[in-house]
C-alpha angles and dihedrals in degrees: 000000000000091000092053090053091047091052091049090053093047091049091050092048093048092049091049089052090048091049090051093047091048094054093044093052092047092049093047093050092047090051090046091051097050093041086058092047095050090060087073099040130076107201110229094184133020127192122188113217123213090263117105118259096350130115125191115212120224108211118224128211091201127115095264096072129055094234092169092058092043091053093048092048094048091046093047094050093045093045091049091054092045095049093050091043094051093041089055093061100033098048104019107036120002087180088068096063125131111349107320094222095109091048092051090050091049093049094049087051096056104277117129112216120190119240092000094130108033132114094256092056091051095051095041091047094049096046092045093048099052094044095046092052093044093047093066099252113148097258142098138219096246103095094045090046089057089052092046091049088052090050091052090047092053097042099045092044095049097036092201135102128186091195093054093031092236122149109164114195096228133094089015092153090073092060094103132097099254096052092040089058093048093055091046089052091052091047092052092049090048088054096059092038090056092051099049098026087235114127094176091049090052091053094047090046093058091045093049104034115013114040130045095185111069143160139172094255092055090047092057094044093048089049091053089050090050090049091052091048094051094043092050093049092048092044092054093041092053093077108015129072121166087354089297119125110236097176129237093097108195097016109125110206106203094196090066093055104034118068098192100046097169120050118246125219112229129208121218089247088069089074090068096067089034089062090047088052092049091053092046089050091053095047097042091043091054088047093049092051095045093047092048092050089054093046093050090046092055089043092056092046092051096047095043089055088064106087102200119073096216094052090047092054091045090053092052089052093050088051091064091046091053091052093054091043091056091049096050091041088063100038105045107001109130089223099047101037098143114149120012093196093052090044089053090053096048095045095047121097107270096235092050092043091056087052090056093051095047094049115117124228094029100112096147099040095098129019132211094267094054095045096045094045092049090046092055096047094041094049093050101041096042089051086050094046093053105092098018122126098279132090100251143147132223103214097088092048091046092051092043093050094048092045089053096056091035089059091048090057088047089053092049090054090048089051088052102042101020126227110321121212101171120092092246095059101034089104088074092090126129090218093060092051090045089062091046089048091050092054092046096053092043088053093044092054102037099032088225120143118158100036091042093054091050091048092050094045090049091052100040106037 
């Protein structure tokens, strides 16, 4: 079995490198986009949030800033990314749209899907994923990373490609349906492990959500693959940021990965709002799924009514452009500039925005108006984005949506009991309930329990 373990390690390492590359490119594109925007914007007011080395810009509609040019620049950069992202899955690899996770689950349970594991699907999904996330659409890289991990698991275990004409004469004993599915399962788990730095979460995710055929040997090998993916991503991220070497190679700084660095004592009274958040997560999760199914049904009916294939694909591309246009119209349009704090939440990178919402001791950072406005927009637009013609994931939108209404519940508690500074009342903190709300909505939409708990604990503590 040494060769099977060797392949599992190679697949995990490859997925970890791909996860690192994905995040680096996304961060670089986001930075490039906003550096371009800032050239046309004179900042009239800056507020430094309680997040290290990060400044959120409050846009001004006054006369001192060229808000029209700012809006056009942000719109142009975002639309260019969305157009290329949507085109890569519509015209290069239709099997990569939208997230690939349902297709992977279907394949592992006996359904054969054409072109799901070829090189064109890999390249198209990767390009579409990084551009969609960087453009500002309400999506994350988690779903595509699961698909990309499964693709690497398939390709590295079979060592053959009809597209490239490659058929290497090694590890031929794994070229059968059962072993192929085992390596695809491990690759999918490594994809989720690389994103969340949670190897046990990746293992439990594949057990709970992905595969229906399981044994203890596959469990240990998948866990090893997830460990290698997490280790590789952490190792590369320890010294590189934006493809720039920062030193300290191999030094894992826990504060950069763990949002709740210090433990928090919790009173038994905290279980009352926690139960409320759990019920809200179930209700809003059911509403999200139901609304998304109706939107996708209408989407299919509309696109299927278009007879010509080229016009149908062009219409799908224009839909993604329309989603981003609506977002930017609210956030930085000179005519619809309504709530700067809500605009800051919506324009921020989803991962960084979640960090803001989870942060403890920030009772006055966001008010009810900003949180409620952002919640309404994020809920509707993320529901609309899911199923559109870009390679995207739903994990970041689910966490963000839950964090928004969780923080609202936390603000209500602060309004009732006040800001508590003693150790017995420190649990009354909007950041704590934002984390609980994120888990509740994630669970309400995905119906995950055990693996979700492990992932959240790995990220937060």
